[in-house]
All heavy atoms as a GROMACS GRO file, in nm:
protein
  481
    1MET      N    1  -1.959  -0.682   0.422
    1MET     CA    2  -1.962  -0.788   0.521
    1MET      C    3  -1.819  -0.816   0.569
    1MET      O    4  -1.726  -0.817   0.492
    1MET     CB    5  -2.024  -0.913   0.460
    1MET     CG    6  -2.026  -1.031   0.553
    1MET     SD    7  -2.100  -1.176   0.476
    1MET     CE    8  -2.237  -1.195   0.585
    2LYS      N    9  -1.802  -0.841   0.697
    2LYS     CA   10  -1.670  -0.867   0.754
    2LYS      C   11  -1.626  -1.010   0.725
    2LYS      O   12  -1.708  -1.099   0.707
    2LYS     CB   13  -1.674  -0.846   0.905
    2LYS     CG   14  -1.695  -0.703   0.945
    2LYS     CD   15  -1.686  -0.690   1.094
    2LYS     CE   16  -1.703  -0.544   1.134
    2LYS     NZ   17  -1.692  -0.526   1.277
    3ASN      N   18  -1.495  -1.030   0.721
    3ASN     CA   19  -1.440  -1.164   0.706
    3ASN      C   20  -1.452  -1.236   0.839
    3ASN      O   21  -1.443  -1.175   0.945
    3ASN     CB   22  -1.293  -1.155   0.665
    3ASN     CG   23  -1.276  -1.091   0.529
    3ASN    OD1   24  -1.360  -1.109   0.442
    3ASN    ND2   25  -1.171  -1.018   0.511
    4TYR      N   26  -1.466  -1.369   0.833
    4TYR     CA   27  -1.476  -1.445   0.957
    4TYR      C   28  -1.403  -1.578   0.946
    4TYR      O   29  -1.374  -1.626   0.837
    4TYR     CB   30  -1.621  -1.464   1.000
    4TYR     CG   31  -1.710  -1.537   0.900
    4TYR    CD1   32  -1.728  -1.674   0.911
    4TYR    CD2   33  -1.775  -1.469   0.798
    4TYR    CE1   34  -1.810  -1.741   0.822
    4TYR    CE2   35  -1.857  -1.535   0.709
    4TYR     CZ   36  -1.874  -1.672   0.722
    4TYR     OH   37  -1.954  -1.739   0.633
    5CYS      N   38  -1.375  -1.639   1.062
    5CYS     CA   39  -1.298  -1.763   1.071
    5CYS      C   40  -1.374  -1.877   1.005
    5CYS      O   41  -1.493  -1.896   1.029
    5CYS     CB   42  -1.274  -1.796   1.219
    5CYS     SG   43  -1.195  -1.956   1.247
    6GLN      N   44  -1.302  -1.956   0.924
    6GLN     CA   45  -1.366  -2.067   0.857
    6GLN      C   46  -1.398  -2.183   0.951
    6GLN      O   47  -1.473  -2.273   0.916
    6GLN     CB   48  -1.280  -2.117   0.740
    6GLN     CG   49  -1.152  -2.189   0.780
    6GLN     CD   50  -1.027  -2.104   0.766
    6GLN    OE1   51  -1.032  -1.982   0.783
    6GLN    NE2   52  -0.916  -2.166   0.739
    7TYR      N   53  -1.344  -2.180   1.074
    7TYR     CA   54  -1.368  -2.288   1.169
    7TYR      C   55  -1.482  -2.259   1.266
    7TYR      O   56  -1.565  -2.346   1.292
    7TYR     CB   57  -1.240  -2.317   1.250
    7TYR     CG   58  -1.123  -2.354   1.163
    7TYR    CD1   59  -1.016  -2.269   1.150
    7TYR    CD2   60  -1.121  -2.474   1.092
    7TYR    CE1   61  -0.907  -2.300   1.070
    7TYR    CE2   62  -1.012  -2.507   1.011
    7TYR     CZ   63  -0.907  -2.420   1.000
    7TYR     OH   64  -0.801  -2.453   0.921
    8CYS      N   65  -1.487  -2.136   1.320
    8CYS     CA   66  -1.587  -2.109   1.424
    8CYS      C   67  -1.672  -1.984   1.398
    8CYS      O   68  -1.764  -1.957   1.472
    8CYS     CB   69  -1.519  -2.097   1.561
    8CYS     SG   70  -1.426  -1.944   1.583
    9GLY      N   71  -1.638  -1.908   1.294
    9GLY     CA   72  -1.718  -1.790   1.261
    9GLY      C   73  -1.677  -1.663   1.335
    9GLY      O   74  -1.740  -1.559   1.316
   10SER      N   75  -1.574  -1.669   1.416
   10SER     CA   76  -1.529  -1.550   1.489
   10SER      C   77  -1.486  -1.440   1.391
   10SER      O   78  -1.436  -1.468   1.281
   10SER     CB   79  -1.411  -1.585   1.579
   10SER     OG   80  -1.361  -1.470   1.643
   11LEU      N   81  -1.504  -1.317   1.434
   11LEU     CA   82  -1.464  -1.202   1.352
   11LEU      C   83  -1.330  -1.144   1.395
   11LEU      O   84  -1.282  -1.047   1.336
   11LEU     CB   85  -1.571  -1.092   1.361
   11LEU     CG   86  -1.708  -1.128   1.305
   11LEU    CD1   87  -1.807  -1.017   1.334
   11LEU    CD2   88  -1.700  -1.155   1.156
   12GLU      N   89  -1.266  -1.202   1.498
   12GLU     CA   90  -1.141  -1.146   1.550
   12GLU      C   91  -1.027  -1.244   1.533
   12GLU      O   92  -1.042  -1.364   1.551
   12GLU     CB   93  -1.156  -1.109   1.698
   12GLU     CG   94  -1.256  -0.999   1.720
   12GLU     CD   95  -1.264  -0.957   1.865
   12GLU    OE1   96  -1.265  -1.043   1.955
   12GLU    OE2   97  -1.266  -0.835   1.888
   13PHE      N   98  -0.911  -1.188   1.497
   13PHE     CA   99  -0.793  -1.267   1.472
   13PHE      C  100  -0.674  -1.206   1.545
   13PHE      O  101  -0.673  -1.087   1.576
   13PHE     CB  102  -0.763  -1.271   1.321
   13PHE     CG  103  -0.878  -1.326   1.241
   13PHE    CD1  104  -0.974  -1.240   1.191
   13PHE    CD2  105  -0.891  -1.461   1.220
   13PHE    CE1  106  -1.082  -1.289   1.119
   13PHE    CE2  107  -0.998  -1.511   1.147
   13PHE     CZ  108  -1.094  -1.425   1.096
   14ILE      N  109  -0.574  -1.291   1.572
   14ILE     CA  110  -0.451  -1.246   1.636
   14ILE      C  111  -0.333  -1.298   1.557
   14ILE      O  112  -0.346  -1.396   1.482
   14ILE     CB  113  -0.443  -1.291   1.784
   14ILE    CG1  114  -0.453  -1.443   1.794
   14ILE    CG2  115  -0.551  -1.224   1.867
   14ILE    CD1  116  -0.432  -1.498   1.935
   15THR      N  117  -0.217  -1.235   1.571
   15THR     CA  118  -0.097  -1.283   1.505
   15THR      C  119  -0.003  -1.344   1.607
   15THR      O  120  -0.006  -1.312   1.725
   15THR     CB  121  -0.022  -1.170   1.433
   15THR    OG1  122   0.017  -1.072   1.529
   15THR    CG2  123  -0.104  -1.108   1.323
   16GLU      N  124   0.080  -1.433   1.556
   16GLU     CA  125   0.190  -1.484   1.635
   16GLU      C  126   0.287  -1.366   1.651
   16GLU      O  127   0.300  -1.284   1.559
   16GLU     CB  128   0.255  -1.596   1.553
   16GLU     CG  129   0.381  -1.654   1.608
   16GLU     CD  130   0.434  -1.762   1.513
   16GLU    OE1  131   0.477  -1.727   1.402
   16GLU    OE2  132   0.431  -1.877   1.553
   17PRO      N  133   0.352  -1.354   1.765
   17PRO     CA  134   0.446  -1.242   1.778
   17PRO      C  135   0.543  -1.238   1.660
   17PRO      O  136   0.600  -1.340   1.623
   17PRO     CB  137   0.519  -1.273   1.909
   17PRO     CG  138   0.420  -1.354   1.987
   17PRO     CD  139   0.346  -1.436   1.884
   18ASN      N  140   0.556  -1.121   1.599
   18ASN     CA  141   0.642  -1.107   1.482
   18ASN      C  142   0.757  -1.009   1.507
   18ASN      O  143   0.796  -0.936   1.420
   18ASN     CB  144   0.561  -1.065   1.359
   18ASN     CG  145   0.494  -0.930   1.377
   18ASN    OD1  146   0.476  -0.883   1.487
   18ASN    ND2  147   0.457  -0.868   1.267
   19GLN      N  148   0.808  -1.014   1.629
   19GLN     CA  149   0.925  -0.933   1.662
   19GLN      C  150   0.999  -0.997   1.777
   19GLN      O  151   0.945  -1.083   1.847
   19GLN     CB  152   0.884  -0.790   1.699
   19GLN     CG  153   0.807  -0.779   1.829
   19GLN     CD  154   0.765  -0.636   1.858
   19GLN    OE1  155   0.746  -0.557   1.766
   19GLN    NE2  156   0.749  -0.603   1.982
   20TYR      N  157   1.122  -0.959   1.792
   20TYR     CA  158   1.201  -1.006   1.906
   20TYR      C  159   1.290  -0.893   1.953
   20TYR      O  160   1.322  -0.802   1.878
   20TYR     CB  161   1.282  -1.131   1.872
   20TYR     CG  162   1.384  -1.114   1.763
   20TYR    CD1  163   1.515  -1.080   1.794
   20TYR    CD2  164   1.350  -1.130   1.631
   20TYR    CE1  165   1.610  -1.063   1.695
   20TYR    CE2  166   1.444  -1.114   1.531
   20TYR     CZ  167   1.574  -1.081   1.563
   20TYR     OH  168   1.667  -1.063   1.464
   21ASP      N  169   1.328  -0.900   2.080
   21ASP     CA  170   1.412  -0.797   2.141
   21ASP      C  171   1.556  -0.847   2.146
   21ASP      O  172   1.583  -0.964   2.173
   21ASP     CB  173   1.367  -0.764   2.282
   21ASP     CG  174   1.230  -0.699   2.286
   21ASP    OD1  175   1.196  -0.627   2.191
   21ASP    OD2  176   1.156  -0.722   2.383
   22ILE      N  177   1.650  -0.756   2.122
   22ILE     CA  178   1.792  -0.782   2.144
   22ILE      C  179   1.826  -0.718   2.277
   22ILE      O  180   1.803  -0.599   2.297
   22ILE     CB  181   1.877  -0.726   2.030
   22ILE    CG1  182   1.838  -0.796   1.899
   22ILE    CG2  183   2.025  -0.742   2.061
   22ILE    CD1  184   1.906  -0.739   1.777
   23LEU      N  185   1.878  -0.798   2.368
   23LEU     CA  186   1.903  -0.753   2.505
   23LEU      C  187   2.052  -0.744   2.534
   23LEU      O  188   2.132  -0.817   2.476
   23LEU     CB  189   1.839  -0.850   2.604
   23LEU     CG  190   1.692  -0.885   2.582
   23LEU    CD1  191   1.649  -0.997   2.675
   23LEU    CD2  192   1.604  -0.764   2.600
   24THR      N  193   2.087  -0.656   2.626
   24THR     CA  194   2.221  -0.653   2.683
   24THR      C  195   2.204  -0.665   2.834
   24THR      O  196   2.097  -0.638   2.889
   24THR     CB  197   2.296  -0.522   2.649
   24THR    OG1  198   2.221  -0.411   2.697
   24THR    CG2  199   2.318  -0.510   2.500
   25LEU      N  200   2.307  -0.709   2.899
   25LEU     CA  201   2.304  -0.723   3.045
   25LEU      C  202   2.384  -0.609   3.105
   25LEU      O  203   2.501  -0.590   3.077
   25LEU     CB  204   2.366  -0.858   3.084
   25LEU     CG  205   2.343  -0.906   3.226
   25LEU    CD1  206   2.195  -0.913   3.259
   25LEU    CD2  207   2.408  -1.041   3.246
   26GLU      N  208   2.315  -0.526   3.182
   26GLU     CA  209   2.378  -0.411   3.244
   26GLU      C  210   2.347  -0.411   3.394
   26GLU      O  211   2.231  -0.410   3.433
   26GLU     CB  212   2.328  -0.281   3.180
   26GLU     CG  213   2.367  -0.269   3.033
   26GLU     CD  214   2.317  -0.141   2.969
   26GLU    OE1  215   2.283  -0.045   3.042
   26GLU    OE2  216   2.311  -0.137   2.844
   27GLU      N  217   2.452  -0.414   3.471
   27GLU     CA  218   2.439  -0.413   3.617
   27GLU      C  219   2.344  -0.522   3.667
   27GLU      O  220   2.260  -0.500   3.754
   27GLU     CB  221   2.396  -0.275   3.667
   27GLU     CG  222   2.497  -0.166   3.635
   27GLU     CD  223   2.452  -0.030   3.683
   27GLU    OE1  224   2.357  -0.020   3.763
   27GLU    OE2  225   2.514   0.069   3.641
   28GLY      N  226   2.355  -0.641   3.602
   28GLY     CA  227   2.276  -0.754   3.645
   28GLY      C  228   2.132  -0.755   3.596
   28GLY      O  229   2.053  -0.840   3.636
   29LYS      N  230   2.096  -0.661   3.509
   29LYS     CA  231   1.958  -0.654   3.457
   29LYS      C  232   1.961  -0.650   3.305
   29LYS      O  233   2.050  -0.591   3.245
   29LYS     CB  234   1.887  -0.530   3.509
   29LYS     CG  235   1.868  -0.528   3.660
   29LYS     CD  236   1.796  -0.403   3.703
   29LYS     CE  237   1.784  -0.402   3.855
   29LYS     NZ  238   1.716  -0.283   3.903
   30PHE      N  239   1.860  -0.713   3.245
   30PHE     CA  240   1.848  -0.706   3.100
   30PHE      C  241   1.791  -0.572   3.058
   30PHE      O  242   1.698  -0.520   3.117
   30PHE     CB  243   1.757  -0.818   3.048
   30PHE     CG  244   1.822  -0.953   3.048
   30PHE    CD1  245   1.777  -1.051   3.134
   30PHE    CD2  246   1.926  -0.981   2.962
   30PHE    CE1  247   1.836  -1.175   3.135
   30PHE    CE2  248   1.986  -1.106   2.962
   30PHE     CZ  249   1.941  -1.203   3.048
   31VAL      N  250   1.852  -0.516   2.953
   31VAL     CA  251   1.807  -0.390   2.896
   31VAL      C  252   1.784  -0.414   2.748
   31VAL      O  253   1.868  -0.477   2.680
   31VAL     CB  254   1.914  -0.279   2.916
   31VAL    CG1  255   1.873  -0.150   2.847
   31VAL    CG2  256   1.940  -0.256   3.064
   32VAL      N  257   1.672  -0.365   2.696
   32VAL     CA  258   1.641  -0.381   2.554
   32VAL      C  259   1.728  -0.287   2.472
   32VAL      O  260   1.720  -0.165   2.487
   32VAL     CB  261   1.491  -0.354   2.526
   32VAL    CG1  262   1.462  -0.364   2.376
   32VAL    CG2  263   1.403  -0.449   2.605
   33LYS      N  264   1.814  -0.345   2.390
   33LYS     CA  265   1.901  -0.267   2.304
   33LYS      C  266   1.826  -0.223   2.179
   33LYS      O  267   1.837  -0.110   2.134
   33LYS     CB  268   2.023  -0.350   2.266
   33LYS     CG  269   2.120  -0.280   2.174
   33LYS     CD  270   2.238  -0.371   2.144
   33LYS     CE  271   2.328  -0.308   2.040
   33LYS     NZ  272   2.436  -0.397   2.003
   34SER      N  273   1.749  -0.316   2.120
   34SER     CA  274   1.668  -0.285   2.002
   34SER      C  275   1.561  -0.393   1.985
   34SER      O  276   1.568  -0.498   2.047
   34SER     CB  277   1.753  -0.273   1.877
   34SER     OG  278   1.810  -0.397   1.844
   35THR      N  279   1.466  -0.364   1.900
   35THR     CA  280   1.361  -0.458   1.867
   35THR      C  281   1.364  -0.481   1.717
   35THR      O  282   1.367  -0.386   1.640
   35THR     CB  283   1.223  -0.405   1.910
   35THR    OG1  284   1.224  -0.384   2.052
   35THR    CG2  285   1.112  -0.501   1.875
   36GLU      N  286   1.367  -0.608   1.677
   36GLU     CA  287   1.374  -0.646   1.536
   36GLU      C  288   1.240  -0.703   1.492
   36GLU      O  289   1.177  -0.780   1.566
   36GLU     CB  290   1.484  -0.750   1.512
   36GLU     CG  291   1.622  -0.703   1.554
   36GLU     CD  292   1.677  -0.594   1.466
   36GLU    OE1  293   1.645  -0.592   1.344
   36GLU    OE2  294   1.752  -0.509   1.517
   37GLN      N  295   1.197  -0.666   1.372
   37GLN     CA  296   1.073  -0.718   1.315
   37GLN      C  297   1.103  -0.841   1.229
   37GLN      O  298   1.206  -0.849   1.165
   37GLN     CB  299   1.007  -0.612   1.227
   37GLN     CG  300   0.964  -0.488   1.301
   37GLN     CD  301   0.851  -0.513   1.398
   37GLN    OE1  302   0.757  -0.583   1.368
   37GLN    NE2  303   0.862  -0.456   1.515
   38ILE      N  304   1.010  -0.935   1.228
   38ILE     CA  305   1.018  -1.053   1.143
   38ILE      C  306   0.910  -1.038   1.036
   38ILE      O  307   0.795  -1.007   1.066
   38ILE     CB  308   0.992  -1.181   1.226
   38ILE    CG1  309   1.094  -1.193   1.338
   38ILE    CG2  310   0.992  -1.304   1.136
   38ILE    CD1  311   1.063  -1.301   1.439
   39ASP      N  312   0.949  -1.057   0.910
   39ASP     CA  313   0.855  -1.037   0.800
   39ASP      C  314   0.744  -1.141   0.796
   39ASP      O  315   0.630  -1.111   0.764
   39ASP     CB  316   0.928  -1.039   0.665
   39ASP     CG  317   1.017  -0.916   0.648
   39ASP    OD1  318   0.989  -0.812   0.710
   39ASP    OD2  319   1.116  -0.926   0.575
   40ASP      N  320   0.774  -1.266   0.825
   40ASP     CA  321   0.673  -1.372   0.823
   40ASP      C  322   0.598  -1.377   0.955
   40ASP      O  323   0.655  -1.354   1.062
   40ASP     CB  324   0.738  -1.507   0.797
   40ASP     CG  325   0.802  -1.515   0.660
   40ASP    OD1  326   0.748  -1.454   0.565
   40ASP    OD2  327   0.906  -1.582   0.647
   41TYR      N  328   0.471  -1.409   0.947
   41TYR     CA  329   0.392  -1.427   1.068
   41TYR      C  330   0.275  -1.520   1.039
   41TYR      O  331   0.242  -1.544   0.923
   41TYR     CB  332   0.341  -1.293   1.123
   41TYR     CG  333   0.248  -1.219   1.028
   41TYR    CD1  334   0.111  -1.239   1.033
   41TYR    CD2  335   0.298  -1.132   0.933
   41TYR    CE1  336   0.027  -1.172   0.946
   41TYR    CE2  337   0.216  -1.064   0.846
   41TYR     CZ  338   0.079  -1.085   0.853
   41TYR     OH  339  -0.004  -1.020   0.766
   42LYS      N  340   0.216  -1.573   1.143
   42LYS     CA  341   0.100  -1.660   1.130
   42LYS      C  342  -0.019  -1.589   1.191
   42LYS      O  343  -0.005  -1.508   1.283
   42LYS     CB  344   0.123  -1.792   1.204
   42LYS     CG  345   0.233  -1.875   1.142
   42LYS     CD  346   0.254  -2.003   1.219
   42LYS     CE  347   0.368  -2.083   1.158
   42LYS     NZ  348   0.391  -2.207   1.232
   43VAL      N  349  -0.138  -1.620   1.140
   43VAL     CA  350  -0.261  -1.560   1.192
   43VAL      C  351  -0.343  -1.671   1.256
   43VAL      O  352  -0.358  -1.779   1.200
   43VAL     CB  353  -0.341  -1.492   1.078
   43VAL    CG1  354  -0.474  -1.441   1.130
   43VAL    CG2  355  -0.261  -1.379   1.017
   44PHE      N  356  -0.398  -1.640   1.374
   44PHE     CA  357  -0.480  -1.736   1.447
   44PHE      C  358  -0.614  -1.673   1.479
   44PHE      O  359  -0.625  -1.551   1.498
   44PHE     CB  360  -0.412  -1.774   1.579
   44PHE     CG  361  -0.280  -1.843   1.559
   44PHE    CD1  362  -0.163  -1.770   1.551
   44PHE    CD2  363  -0.272  -1.980   1.547
   44PHE    CE1  364  -0.040  -1.831   1.531
   44PHE    CE2  365  -0.150  -2.043   1.527
   44PHE     CZ  366  -0.034  -1.969   1.519
   45CYS      N  367  -0.717  -1.756   1.487
   45CYS     CA  368  -0.849  -1.709   1.527
   45CYS      C  369  -0.846  -1.679   1.677
   45CYS      O  370  -0.797  -1.760   1.755
   45CYS     CB  371  -0.953  -1.817   1.498
   45CYS     SG  372  -1.116  -1.777   1.561
   46ARG      N  373  -0.898  -1.566   1.714
   46ARG     CA  374  -0.902  -1.532   1.858
   46ARG      C  375  -1.006  -1.616   1.931
   46ARG      O  376  -0.990  -1.647   2.048
   46ARG     CB  377  -0.933  -1.384   1.876
   46ARG     CG  378  -0.920  -1.340   2.019
   46ARG     CD  379  -0.930  -1.191   2.032
   46ARG     NE  380  -0.913  -1.154   2.172
   46ARG     CZ  381  -0.967  -1.049   2.228
   46ARG    NH1  382  -1.038  -0.966   2.155
   46ARG    NH2  383  -0.947  -1.024   2.355
   47GLY      N  384  -1.109  -1.658   1.859
   47GLY     CA  385  -1.216  -1.738   1.921
   47GLY      C  386  -1.177  -1.881   1.950
   47GLY      O  387  -1.190  -1.929   2.062
   48CYS      N  388  -1.128  -1.954   1.848
   48CYS     CA  389  -1.097  -2.096   1.866
   48CYS      C  390  -0.948  -2.127   1.874
   48CYS      O  391  -0.910  -2.238   1.908
   48CYS     CB  392  -1.162  -2.180   1.755
   48CYS     SG  393  -1.093  -2.154   1.589
   49GLY      N  394  -0.862  -2.029   1.839
   49GLY     CA  395  -0.717  -2.047   1.849
   49GLY      C  396  -0.652  -2.121   1.734
   49GLY      O  397  -0.532  -2.139   1.733
   50LYS      N  398  -0.730  -2.164   1.634
   50LYS     CA  399  -0.673  -2.238   1.523
   50LYS      C  400  -0.601  -2.143   1.426
   50LYS      O  401  -0.643  -2.030   1.408
   50LYS     CB  402  -0.780  -2.314   1.448
   50LYS     CG  403  -0.838  -2.428   1.528
   50LYS     CD  404  -0.936  -2.508   1.444
   50LYS     CE  405  -0.991  -2.623   1.526
   50LYS     NZ  406  -1.080  -2.707   1.448
   51GLU      N  407  -0.495  -2.195   1.363
   51GLU     CA  408  -0.425  -2.116   1.262
   51GLU      C  409  -0.518  -2.101   1.143
   51GLU      O  410  -0.585  -2.194   1.101
   51GLU     CB  411  -0.295  -2.183   1.220
   51GLU     CG  412  -0.216  -2.099   1.123
   51GLU     CD  413  -0.080  -2.156   1.089
   51GLU    OE1  414  -0.040  -2.259   1.146
   51GLU    OE2  415  -0.012  -2.094   1.006
   52VAL      N  416  -0.520  -1.981   1.087
   52VAL     CA  417  -0.612  -1.948   0.979
   52VAL      C  418  -0.536  -1.938   0.848
   52VAL      O  419  -0.431  -1.873   0.840
   52VAL     CB  420  -0.684  -1.815   1.010
   52VAL    CG1  421  -0.772  -1.770   0.895
   52VAL    CG2  422  -0.765  -1.826   1.138
   53ASP      N  423  -0.589  -2.003   0.745
   53ASP     CA  424  -0.535  -1.990   0.610
   53ASP      C  425  -0.601  -1.867   0.550
   53ASP      O  426  -0.721  -1.868   0.522
   53ASP     CB  427  -0.567  -2.115   0.530
   53ASP     CG  428  -0.513  -2.111   0.388
   53ASP    OD1  429  -0.471  -2.003   0.341
   53ASP    OD2  430  -0.514  -2.216   0.323
   54LEU      N  431  -0.524  -1.760   0.530
   54LEU     CA  432  -0.581  -1.635   0.484
   54LEU      C  433  -0.654  -1.646   0.351
   54LEU      O  434  -0.747  -1.573   0.323
   54LEU     CB  435  -0.474  -1.528   0.477
   54LEU     CG  436  -0.413  -1.488   0.611
   54LEU    CD1  437  -0.299  -1.387   0.591
   54LEU    CD2  438  -0.518  -1.429   0.703
   55SER      N  439  -0.614  -1.743   0.268
   55SER     CA  440  -0.681  -1.759   0.139
   55SER      C  441  -0.818  -1.824   0.152
   55SER      O  442  -0.897  -1.823   0.059
   55SER     CB  443  -0.593  -1.842   0.045
   55SER     OG  444  -0.584  -1.976   0.091
   56LYS      N  445  -0.847  -1.879   0.272
   56LYS     CA  446  -0.976  -1.946   0.294
   56LYS      C  447  -1.071  -1.870   0.385
   56LYS      O  448  -1.172  -1.922   0.426
   56LYS     CB  449  -0.953  -2.085   0.351
   56LYS     CG  450  -0.880  -2.175   0.253
   56LYS     CD  451  -0.863  -2.315   0.311
   56LYS     CE  452  -0.790  -2.403   0.211
   56LYS     NZ  453  -0.767  -2.535   0.266
   57ILE      N  454  -1.037  -1.744   0.419
   57ILE     CA  455  -1.125  -1.663   0.503
   57ILE      C  456  -1.256  -1.639   0.427
   57ILE      O  457  -1.255  -1.595   0.313
   57ILE     CB  458  -1.060  -1.528   0.539
   57ILE    CG1  459  -0.939  -1.550   0.625
   57ILE    CG2  460  -1.159  -1.435   0.608
   57ILE    CD1  461  -0.966  -1.594   0.766
   58LYS      N  462  -1.367  -1.670   0.493
   58LYS     CA  463  -1.498  -1.651   0.430
   58LYS      C  464  -1.538  -1.505   0.438
   58LYS      O  465  -1.514  -1.438   0.535
   58LYS     CB  466  -1.602  -1.740   0.496
   58LYS     CG  467  -1.571  -1.886   0.478
   58LYS     CD  468  -1.674  -1.973   0.545
   58LYS     CE  469  -1.637  -2.120   0.528
   58LYS     NZ  470  -1.729  -2.207   0.597
   59ARG      N  471  -1.602  -1.456   0.334
   59ARG     CA  472  -1.645  -1.317   0.327
   59ARG      C  473  -1.795  -1.310   0.336
   59ARG      O  474  -1.867  -1.390   0.296
   59ARG     CB  475  -1.597  -1.254   0.196
   59ARG     CG  476  -1.447  -1.248   0.190
   59ARG     CD  477  -1.401  -1.192   0.057
   59ARG     NE  478  -1.258  -1.201   0.044
   59ARG     CZ  479  -1.174  -1.106   0.079
   59ARG    NH1  480  -1.219  -0.993   0.126
   59ARG    NH2  481  -1.046  -1.121   0.068
   0.00000   0.00000   0.00000
C-alpha cells in the first residue's frame, strides 16, 4: 500500500527547493557559475500544500 498525506489523503508530495545557484554577472547578464545542494529540506503535500511530518505518514 502506498503512503499518503495525513491531512488530505493525497499520494503525491513535493519538496521545498533544496538547491541554490551561484551566479556571476557577465556582460550585463547573470550566468550560473555552479549549483549547490542543501542537505535539509521540507516535504509538502501536493494536494493540500501542508508541510508533512514524515514520521506521521500513514501507510
